Every structure is written in structure tokens, then in C-alpha cells.
C-alpha positions as CSV (number, residue, x, y, z in Angstrom):
1,X,-3.3,-184.2,17.8
2,X,-5.0,-182.8,14.7
3,X,-8.0,-180.5,14.3
4,X,-10.2,-180.6,17.4
5,X,-13.2,-180.9,15.1
6,X,-12.0,-184.3,14.1
7,X,-11.5,-185.6,17.6
8,X,-15.0,-186.6,19.1
9,X,-13.6,-188.2,22.3
10,X,-11.4,-185.1,23.0
11,X,-14.3,-182.8,22.4
12,X,-16.5,-184.8,24.7
13,X,-14.0,-184.7,27.6
14,X,-13.0,-181.1,27.0
15,X,-16.7,-180.0,26.7
16,X,-17.7,-181.9,29.9
17,X,-14.8,-180.3,31.8
18,X,-15.8,-176.8,30.6
19,X,-19.4,-177.4,31.6
20,X,-18.3,-178.6,35.0
21,X,-16.4,-175.4,35.6
22,X,-19.5,-173.2,34.9
23,X,-21.8,-173.7,38.0
24,X,-20.7,-171.2,40.7
25,X,-17.4,-170.4,39.0
26,X,-17.0,-169.6,35.3
27,X,-20.7,-169.3,34.2
28,X,-21.4,-168.7,30.5
29,X,-17.7,-168.1,29.8
30,X,-17.2,-171.8,30.0
31,X,-20.7,-173.1,29.5
32,X,-21.3,-171.7,26.0
33,X,-18.1,-173.3,24.6
34,X,-19.0,-176.5,26.4
35,X,-22.4,-176.5,24.7
36,X,-20.9,-175.8,21.3
37,X,-18.7,-178.9,21.8
38,X,-21.8,-180.8,22.8
39,X,-23.7,-179.8,19.7
40,X,-20.7,-181.1,17.7
41,X,-21.4,-184.5,19.3
42,X,-25.2,-184.4,19.3
43,X,-25.5,-187.4,16.9
44,X,-23.0,-189.5,18.9
45,X,-24.9,-190.7,22.0
46,X,-21.8,-192.3,23.7
47,X,-19.8,-189.1,23.3
48,X,-22.7,-187.0,24.5
49,X,-23.0,-189.3,27.5
50,X,-19.3,-188.8,28.2
51,X,-19.8,-185.0,28.1
52,X,-22.5,-185.3,30.7
53,X,-20.4,-187.7,32.9
54,X,-17.4,-185.4,33.0
55,X,-19.5,-182.3,33.5
56,X,-21.4,-183.5,36.5
57,X,-18.3,-185.2,38.1
58,X,-16.4,-181.9,38.0
59,X,-19.3,-179.7,39.0
60,X,-20.4,-182.1,41.8
61,X,-16.8,-182.9,43.1
62,X,-17.8,-181.4,46.4
63,X,-19.6,-184.7,47.1
64,X,-16.2,-186.2,47.9
65,X,-16.3,-184.0,51.0
66,X,-18.6,-186.7,52.5
67,X,-15.4,-188.7,53.3
68,X,-14.7,-189.6,56.1
69,X,-18.1,-191.1,57.1
70,X,-16.9,-192.9,60.2
71,X,-18.8,-190.6,62.5
72,X,-22.0,-192.0,61.0
73,X,-21.0,-195.6,61.9
74,X,-19.4,-196.6,58.6
75,X,-16.2,-198.6,58.8
76,X,-13.1,-196.5,57.9
77,X,-12.2,-198.8,55.0
78,X,-15.6,-198.4,53.4
79,X,-15.9,-194.6,53.8
80,X,-14.1,-193.4,50.7
81,X,-15.6,-196.1,48.4
82,X,-19.1,-195.0,49.5
83,X,-18.4,-191.3,48.9
84,X,-16.9,-192.1,45.5
85,X,-19.8,-194.4,44.6
86,X,-22.3,-191.6,45.4
87,X,-20.3,-189.1,43.3
88,X,-20.0,-191.5,40.4
89,X,-23.7,-192.4,40.5
90,X,-24.5,-188.7,39.9
91,X,-22.2,-188.6,36.9
92,X,-23.7,-191.8,35.5
93,X,-27.2,-190.4,35.9
94,X,-26.2,-187.3,33.9
95,X,-24.6,-189.5,31.2
96,X,-27.8,-191.5,30.8
97,X,-29.8,-188.3,30.4
98,X,-27.4,-187.0,27.7
99,X,-27.6,-190.3,26.0
100,X,-31.4,-190.1,25.7
101,X,-31.1,-186.4,24.5
102,X,-28.7,-187.4,21.8
103,X,-30.9,-190.3,20.7
104,X,-33.8,-187.8,20.4
105,X,-31.5,-185.6,18.3
106,X,-30.9,-188.4,15.9
107,X,-34.6,-188.6,15.3
108,X,-34.8,-184.8,14.6
109,X,-32.2,-184.4,11.9
110,X,-33.0,-184.4,8.2
111,X,-32.3,-187.5,6.1
112,X,-29.3,-185.7,4.4
113,X,-27.8,-185.1,7.9
114,X,-28.5,-181.3,8.0
115,X,-30.5,-179.5,10.6
116,X,-33.6,-177.3,10.6
117,X,-33.5,-174.5,13.1
118,X,-36.9,-175.8,14.3
119,X,-35.3,-179.1,15.3
120,X,-32.5,-177.3,17.1
121,X,-35.1,-175.2,19.0
122,X,-37.1,-178.3,19.9
123,X,-34.0,-180.0,21.4
124,X,-33.1,-176.8,23.3
125,X,-36.7,-176.6,24.7
126,X,-36.6,-180.3,25.7
127,X,-33.5,-179.6,27.6
128,X,-35.0,-176.6,29.4
129,X,-38.2,-178.4,30.2
130,X,-36.2,-181.4,31.5
131,X,-34.3,-179.1,33.9
132,X,-37.6,-177.6,35.1
133,X,-39.0,-181.1,35.7
134,X,-35.9,-182.4,37.4
135,X,-35.5,-179.4,39.7
136,X,-38.6,-180.6,41.6
137,X,-37.2,-184.2,41.9
138,X,-34.7,-185.4,44.5
139,X,-32.1,-186.1,41.8
140,X,-31.1,-182.6,40.7
141,X,-28.9,-179.9,42.1
142,X,-27.7,-177.4,39.5
143,X,-27.9,-177.4,35.7
144,X,-27.3,-175.2,32.7
145,X,-29.9,-172.6,33.7
146,X,-28.4,-172.2,37.2
147,X,-24.8,-171.9,35.9
148,X,-25.4,-168.3,34.7
149,X,-24.8,-166.9,38.2
150,X,-22.9,-165.4,39.9
151,X,-20.9,-164.3,36.9
152,X,-23.6,-163.0,34.6
153,X,-26.3,-161.2,36.5
154,X,-27.6,-159.2,33.4
155,X,-28.3,-162.4,31.5
156,X,-29.9,-163.9,34.6
157,X,-32.3,-161.0,34.6
158,X,-34.2,-162.8,31.9
159,X,-35.0,-165.4,34.5
160,X,-37.6,-162.9,35.8
161,X,-39.7,-163.9,32.7
162,X,-38.3,-167.2,31.6
163,X,-37.0,-169.0,34.8
164,X,-34.1,-171.3,34.9
165,X,-35.5,-173.5,32.1
166,X,-35.6,-170.5,29.8
167,X,-32.1,-169.6,30.6
168,X,-31.0,-173.1,29.9
169,X,-32.8,-173.0,26.5
170,X,-31.2,-169.8,25.5
171,X,-27.7,-171.1,26.3
172,X,-28.4,-174.2,24.3
173,X,-29.3,-172.1,21.3
174,X,-26.2,-169.9,21.7
175,X,-24.1,-173.0,22.0
176,X,-25.5,-174.3,18.7
177,X,-24.8,-170.9,17.1
178,X,-21.3,-170.9,18.4
179,X,-20.7,-174.4,16.9
180,X,-22.0,-173.1,13.6
181,X,-19.6,-170.2,13.7
182,X,-16.7,-172.6,14.5
183,X,-17.7,-174.8,11.5
184,X,-17.8,-171.8,9.2
185,X,-14.6,-170.3,10.6
186,X,-16.4,-167.3,12.1
187,X,-18.5,-166.3,9.1
188,X,-21.9,-164.7,9.7
189,X,-21.2,-164.1,13.4
190,X,-23.1,-160.8,13.6
191,X,-26.5,-162.3,14.3
192,X,-25.0,-164.4,17.1
193,X,-23.4,-161.4,18.8
194,X,-26.5,-159.2,18.3
195,X,-28.7,-161.8,20.0
196,X,-26.3,-162.1,22.9
197,X,-26.1,-158.4,23.4
198,X,-29.9,-157.9,23.1
199,X,-30.5,-160.6,25.7
200,X,-28.1,-159.0,28.1
201,X,-29.7,-155.6,27.6
202,X,-33.2,-156.9,28.2
203,X,-32.0,-158.9,31.2
204,X,-30.3,-155.9,32.7
205,X,-33.5,-153.9,32.3
206,X,-35.6,-156.7,33.9
207,X,-33.5,-156.6,37.1
208,X,-35.3,-153.6,38.4
209,X,-36.9,-155.0,41.6
210,X,-40.6,-154.7,42.4
211,X,-41.5,-151.8,44.8
212,X,-40.9,-152.5,48.5
213,X,-43.8,-152.4,51.0
214,X,-41.7,-152.2,54.2
215,X,-38.4,-153.3,55.7
216,X,-38.0,-156.4,57.9
217,X,-35.0,-156.6,60.2
218,X,-34.0,-160.1,61.1
219,X,-31.0,-161.6,62.9
220,X,-29.0,-164.5,61.3
221,X,-27.1,-167.0,63.5
222,X,-24.3,-169.0,61.9
223,X,-23.3,-171.4,64.7
224,X,-20.5,-173.0,62.6
225,X,-20.8,-176.4,64.3
226,X,-19.0,-179.2,62.4
227,X,-21.6,-181.8,61.5
228,X,-19.2,-184.6,62.5
229,X,-19.2,-183.1,66.1
230,X,-22.9,-182.0,66.2
231,X,-24.2,-185.1,68.1
232,X,-21.2,-185.5,70.4
233,X,-22.1,-185.2,74.2
234,X,-19.8,-182.2,74.5
235,X,-21.6,-180.3,71.7
236,X,-25.0,-181.2,73.1
237,X,-24.0,-179.8,76.5
238,X,-22.8,-176.6,75.1
239,X,-25.7,-176.0,72.7
240,X,-28.2,-174.4,75.0
241,X,-25.6,-171.8,76.3
242,X,-24.6,-171.0,72.7
243,X,-28.2,-170.5,71.6
244,X,-28.9,-168.3,74.6
245,X,-25.9,-166.2,73.7
246,X,-27.1,-165.9,70.1
247,X,-30.5,-164.7,71.3
248,X,-29.0,-162.1,73.6
249,X,-26.9,-160.8,70.7
250,X,-30.0,-160.7,68.5
251,X,-31.8,-158.6,71.1
252,X,-28.9,-156.1,71.2
253,X,-29.1,-155.8,67.4
254,X,-32.8,-154.8,67.7
255,X,-34.1,-157.4,65.3
256,X,-37.7,-158.7,65.0
257,X,-36.6,-162.3,65.2
258,X,-33.5,-164.5,65.1
259,X,-33.1,-167.1,62.3
260,X,-31.1,-170.2,62.9
261,X,-30.0,-172.8,60.3
262,X,-31.3,-176.2,59.3
263,X,-31.4,-178.9,62.0
264,X,-30.4,-176.5,64.8
265,X,-33.1,-177.4,67.4
266,X,-33.2,-181.0,68.7
267,X,-36.5,-182.9,69.1
268,X,-38.6,-181.6,72.0
269,X,-36.4,-178.6,72.6
270,X,-37.3,-176.4,75.5
271,X,-35.9,-172.9,76.1
272,X,-33.9,-172.2,79.2
273,X,-35.1,-168.6,79.1
274,X,-38.7,-167.6,79.8
275,X,-39.6,-165.6,77.9
276,X,-37.2,-165.6,75.0
277,X,-35.5,-162.2,74.4
278,X,-36.7,-162.3,70.7
279,X,-38.7,-164.7,68.6
280,X,-36.7,-167.6,67.1
281,X,-37.2,-169.1,63.6
282,X,-35.1,-172.2,63.4
283,X,-34.6,-175.4,61.6
284,X,-35.2,-178.5,63.8
285,X,-36.7,-181.9,64.0
286,X,-40.2,-183.1,65.0
287,X,-42.3,-186.2,65.0
288,X,-45.6,-186.4,63.2
289,X,-47.6,-189.7,63.6
290,X,-44.4,-191.7,64.1
291,X,-42.6,-190.0,61.3
292,X,-39.5,-187.8,61.8
293,X,-39.4,-184.6,59.8
294,X,-36.9,-181.8,59.2
295,X,-38.8,-178.6,59.8
296,X,-38.8,-174.8,60.3
297,X,-40.0,-174.1,63.8
298,X,-41.1,-170.8,65.5
299,X,-40.6,-170.1,69.2
300,X,-42.3,-166.9,70.5
301,X,-41.7,-165.1,73.7
302,X,-45.4,-165.1,74.6
303,X,-46.0,-168.8,73.9
304,X,-44.8,-172.1,75.3
305,X,-43.1,-174.6,73.1
306,X,-42.5,-174.3,69.4
307,X,-44.8,-173.9,66.4
308,X,-44.1,-175.9,63.2
309,X,-44.2,-173.6,60.1
310,X,-43.2,-176.0,57.3
311,X,-41.6,-179.4,56.8
312,X,-38.9,-180.2,54.4
313,X,-40.5,-181.8,51.3
314,X,-37.5,-182.4,49.0
315,X,-35.2,-184.8,50.8
316,X,-31.7,-185.8,49.9
317,X,-31.6,-189.5,48.8
318,X,-29.7,-191.6,51.4
319,X,-28.5,-188.6,53.4
320,X,-32.1,-187.9,54.6
321,X,-34.5,-190.3,52.9
322,X,-33.7,-194.0,53.2
323,X,-35.3,-196.8,51.2
324,X,-36.9,-199.7,53.1
325,X,-33.8,-201.7,53.5
326,X,-32.7,-204.1,56.3
327,X,-31.2,-202.1,59.2
328,X,-27.7,-203.4,58.6
329,X,-27.7,-202.0,55.1
330,X,-28.6,-198.5,56.1
331,X,-25.9,-198.0,58.6
332,X,-23.7,-195.0,57.8
333,X,-26.0,-193.6,55.2
334,X,-28.0,-191.1,57.2
335,X,-27.1,-189.1,60.3
336,X,-30.7,-188.6,61.2
337,X,-32.0,-192.1,60.7
338,X,-34.3,-191.4,57.8
339,X,-36.8,-188.6,57.4
340,X,-40.2,-188.3,55.8
341,X,-41.2,-185.5,53.4
342,X,-43.8,-182.8,54.4
343,X,-46.3,-181.0,52.3
344,X,-45.1,-179.7,48.9
345,X,-46.1,-176.1,49.5
346,X,-43.3,-173.7,50.6
347,X,-45.7,-170.9,51.6
348,X,-45.8,-169.8,55.2
349,X,-48.6,-167.3,56.1
350,X,-47.7,-166.5,59.7
351,X,-45.7,-163.8,61.7
352,X,-43.7,-161.7,60.9
353,X,-45.2,-161.6,57.4
354,X,-46.1,-164.1,54.6
355,X,-42.9,-165.8,53.3
356,X,-41.6,-168.8,51.5
357,X,-39.1,-171.4,52.8
358,X,-36.5,-173.5,51.1
359,X,-34.7,-175.9,53.4
360,X,-31.2,-176.6,52.0
361,X,-31.6,-178.8,48.9
362,X,-34.9,-177.2,48.1
363,X,-33.3,-174.0,46.9
364,X,-32.9,-175.7,43.5
365,X,-36.6,-176.0,43.1
366,X,-37.5,-172.6,41.5
367,X,-41.0,-173.5,40.6
368,X,-42.0,-174.3,44.2
369,X,-40.8,-170.9,45.3
370,X,-42.3,-169.0,42.4
371,X,-45.7,-170.7,43.3
372,X,-45.3,-169.7,46.9
373,X,-44.6,-166.2,45.8
374,X,-47.8,-166.1,43.8
375,X,-49.7,-167.3,46.9
376,X,-48.5,-164.2,48.7
377,X,-45.0,-164.7,50.0
378,X,-43.3,-161.3,50.5
379,X,-39.8,-162.6,51.0
380,X,-37.8,-165.9,50.8
381,X,-36.0,-167.7,53.6
382,X,-33.5,-170.5,52.9
383,X,-31.8,-172.3,55.8
384,X,-29.1,-175.0,55.3
385,X,-26.3,-177.1,56.7
386,X,-23.6,-177.5,54.0
387,X,-20.9,-178.9,56.3
388,X,-18.7,-180.9,55.7
389,X,-18.7,-179.9,52.0
390,X,-16.1,-177.5,50.6
391,X,-16.6,-173.9,49.5
392,X,-17.6,-174.8,46.0
393,X,-21.0,-176.0,47.2
394,X,-21.5,-172.7,49.1
395,X,-20.8,-170.8,45.9
396,X,-23.3,-172.9,44.0
397,X,-25.9,-172.6,46.7
398,X,-25.6,-168.8,46.8
399,X,-25.8,-168.7,42.9
400,X,-29.1,-170.6,43.2
401,X,-30.3,-168.2,45.9
402,X,-29.5,-165.3,43.5
403,X,-31.5,-167.0,40.7
404,X,-34.5,-167.6,43.0
405,X,-34.4,-163.9,44.0
406,X,-34.4,-162.8,40.4
407,X,-37.1,-165.2,39.3
408,X,-39.5,-164.2,42.1
409,X,-38.6,-160.6,42.6
410,X,-38.1,-161.2,46.3
411,X,-35.3,-160.7,48.8
412,X,-33.8,-163.9,50.0
413,X,-32.2,-164.4,53.4
414,X,-29.8,-167.3,53.5
415,X,-28.8,-168.7,56.9
416,X,-26.5,-171.7,57.0
417,X,-24.5,-173.5,59.7
418,X,-21.1,-172.8,58.2
419,X,-22.2,-170.5,55.4
420,X,-23.3,-168.9,53.2
421,X,-25.1,-166.5,55.5
422,X,-26.1,-163.7,53.2
423,X,-28.9,-161.3,52.1
424,X,-29.7,-161.5,48.4
425,X,-31.7,-158.6,47.1
426,X,-34.5,-159.0,44.6
427,X,-32.2,-157.8,41.8
428,X,-29.7,-160.6,42.6
429,X,-27.1,-158.5,44.4
430,X,-25.4,-160.3,47.3
431,X,-24.6,-158.9,50.7
432,X,-22.4,-161.3,52.7
433,X,-23.4,-161.1,56.3
434,X,-20.8,-163.4,57.8
435,X,-17.6,-165.1,56.6
436,X,-17.8,-168.9,56.2
437,X,-16.9,-171.0,59.2
438,X,-17.5,-168.1,61.6
439,X,-19.6,-168.5,64.7
440,X,-21.5,-165.1,64.9
441,X,-24.8,-163.3,64.7
442,X,-25.5,-160.6,62.1
443,X,-28.5,-158.4,61.3
444,X,-30.1,-158.2,57.9
445,X,-32.6,-155.7,56.7
446,X,-34.7,-157.1,53.8
447,X,-37.6,-155.6,51.9
448,X,-41.1,-157.1,51.8
449,X,-42.6,-157.0,48.3
450,X,-45.9,-158.1,46.7
451,X,-45.8,-157.4,43.0
452,X,-45.4,-160.6,41.0
453,X,-42.9,-161.3,38.3
454,X,-43.8,-162.7,34.9
455,X,-42.2,-166.0,35.8
456,X,-44.2,-166.3,39.1
457,X,-47.4,-165.5,37.2
458,X,-46.6,-168.1,34.6
459,X,-45.8,-170.8,37.2
460,X,-49.1,-170.0,39.1
461,X,-51.1,-170.1,35.9
462,X,-49.6,-173.5,34.9
463,X,-50.0,-175.0,38.4
464,X,-53.6,-173.9,38.6
465,X,-54.7,-175.7,35.4
């Protein structure tokens, strides 16, 4: 096979596969070698694109869990091709981005083919900035910055100052350094190791959480309802009794409110019990001027009906948001018939205390949550429905929740239909409240905090310009 350094195609495939293993699994242990291989291909746009293709196809392989889609009205013969097409489209999008980045790299090199460190730094900064911009778009889930967790919490501590974009930039620089060491057969590796150790030491020191104001005890309901069965007549009949049971369990746990996951309450839901045993904070659906929205709703014992707190802003393409296509072409693409986005702000300034909300996919938008924290959010809530996807997506989701906790210095309560239901402390430590796929109610005691992190201040200063 020869020396790996002389095999660009092999390096592209191997690097992409290593990168794909990083999010939620191997972290920097596989990402840094993957980035070193990418730097070795930086002047080969097609090979760099191949790196991106394989990286995203492997890291996003959970998308194949969409199949079968027959419950959404799609013919059985078309279900697998549609799931594969969605999966491949994500890989192709990543390949195009890597192609553009490689073309930019060609413009940055010297005429003699060598590299200034300033050019390397510029390319790393462009990558980090691109991840920050993309995380607010509907076409991004997890990148190099988010791949640090759950494996390397000390390094992720730097996210308290730099955010996910800064973590991505640092890893790009270390990847370049690792490639230089490889080229030189390991000579002059001291500076590389020292920078790595210093970053980990600084990150570990930064993990100290802001001081807590008071504790908040909340219940978390994980109903574990398979999405493919959720809208069946039998499940609809059983829903109200299941919710009533969860509310009674929450009352026995002496919590201030019960939190239920994304999409739990149907449109125009009314409680059977009057009054409710405890307040209910739940995902659900509502209509606003003829537009359907996925929302977080609050039902209180002393008030009739439900109060909308925040609407989902960042919608999943096709799964939630549908383009204006003829009705026959949208069949089988969305279980909810197409949603409209709400306001971009994630800040909720109501009972029980000011907090910020990320509904499912929105957990990848760190800037929005940092901005909400700067507006006064004292804790973060994320609700989701990750069924029917496999456990890999839950691990990636929880890794992003850890990163958001570290960036903002806030405790994060995650409540999901089939998991992960967990409490993430402001220092990124995770307390699993319930096992995946388990129908149960658990209590979580989180801490309310007000002191801002450097990253939240930076995001607020930038957004206020």
C-alpha cells in the first residue's frame, strides 16, 4: 500500500471516518488525527470534499433510523430511498463546504508552496466562524467544536470563553501541528504538547461554575411513546390517563413543576383534573393566525387553559418545515404537516424563574442560548423527541447540552420523549435521571445562577452592535 503520506485518497477516506467517530464517541482522540489528515489534503479540493463526505455520513448515520416512513403515509418501496437520500444530502452539503474551504486554502499558500502560520490561523478562524454561523441555520447539527464532549471536559472548559467556534479553531490548529510533526517524523513536538497541556489546564480551571442563587426542584416526565404510534387512536385514548399519572407522581416528588418533552400536548389540550396537582411545562402545538407552531406551554393550577412561553424557531427541514410544494409531493415528509418558526429569542421571563429554552434541534445553537443567558436566564431547559433515532443521536444531543452548560455557566435540564432525560450541571457534569426508553418521572434539583461567562458577554456585545 505504501506510505500513507503518498496516498491522498486513502488519507481522505481514513480522515473522514476518524472525524465521523468523534461526535459523541471518540472526541479529540479521533478528531485531531482526522484534522491532521485533512491538512495533508488542504490543497486538494476533491480529496478534502471526500473527507467531509465520509465524516458527516458516519457521524450522521443515525438519520437512517428514519426508515421505515410508512407511518407518515410514504409507500413502503420509497421509504428507504428517501431516508438514504436525506442522509446523503447532508454528506454532500459537507463535501461542498470542505471544497470551498480547500479552494480558499489554495489562495492562502505562498507561491513556493509553503505556509505562513498566519495563513493557517486564518483558515482555522474561518472554519470556527463558519461553524458559529451555521449553528444558527437549519442545516447544521454538530461540528468540530461540539465533538470535544463528552470525552474531554477539561478542554471543553475553554468554551466558557471561546464558545464552540473557538474550540473548533483550536482543534484545527492542533491538527495542523500534528500534521507538521508527522511530516518531520516527530521532531520539535514539545511546543505542540505544551500548548495542548496548557489548554487543558486553563479549561479545567475555567470549569468552576458561577455562584448559585437558589435551588429549583423540577420533575421530568419521559413518556417513551414511539413516534410511529403517537398519533394512533389507541395512544390518543391512553394519553390523558398517562399524563394524569405523571402529574400525580410529580406531586409526590414535591417538585415545583413537571416538565414534559417536545410535542407532548395536542392542539387545544384541556386538563381532566381541575386544578392540576402541580404546574405543567410541556412541549405542544398551537395555532397562531392560521400557522401551526411547536411551542413550550405552561399550565398552572390557578389558571384555565395553557399559556404559550416560546415557539420553536429553528425548524428541521422537511421533518417540520415544508417548502411550498404541491400537496402530493409533501406526503410522507412531515408528521405534523408543516410548522412555522416563532421568534428567534430563546429567553422566557416567567414563573418559576427566568430561563432559556432550546426545543430539540435548537440545542446546537449556542449563540442563541448565550444571548438569552445575557438577557437574564438563570437556567436552561431543553425538550426533545429523538425517537425513532438510535442511541448515537442521544449521545450527541447530551454532548451539545454539556457544551451549552459550559458556555453559559448554567445548569441544563434535558427532558426527552425516549431520552436523554438528564441534569447537566454548569461545569458540564451529567446526572442521568432516567434510562433511555423508560416511561417514568424523576426529580431534578438544579441551581439558578446569574453571573455571566465571558462567552455570554461576548455574544451579547456582538449582538447588541
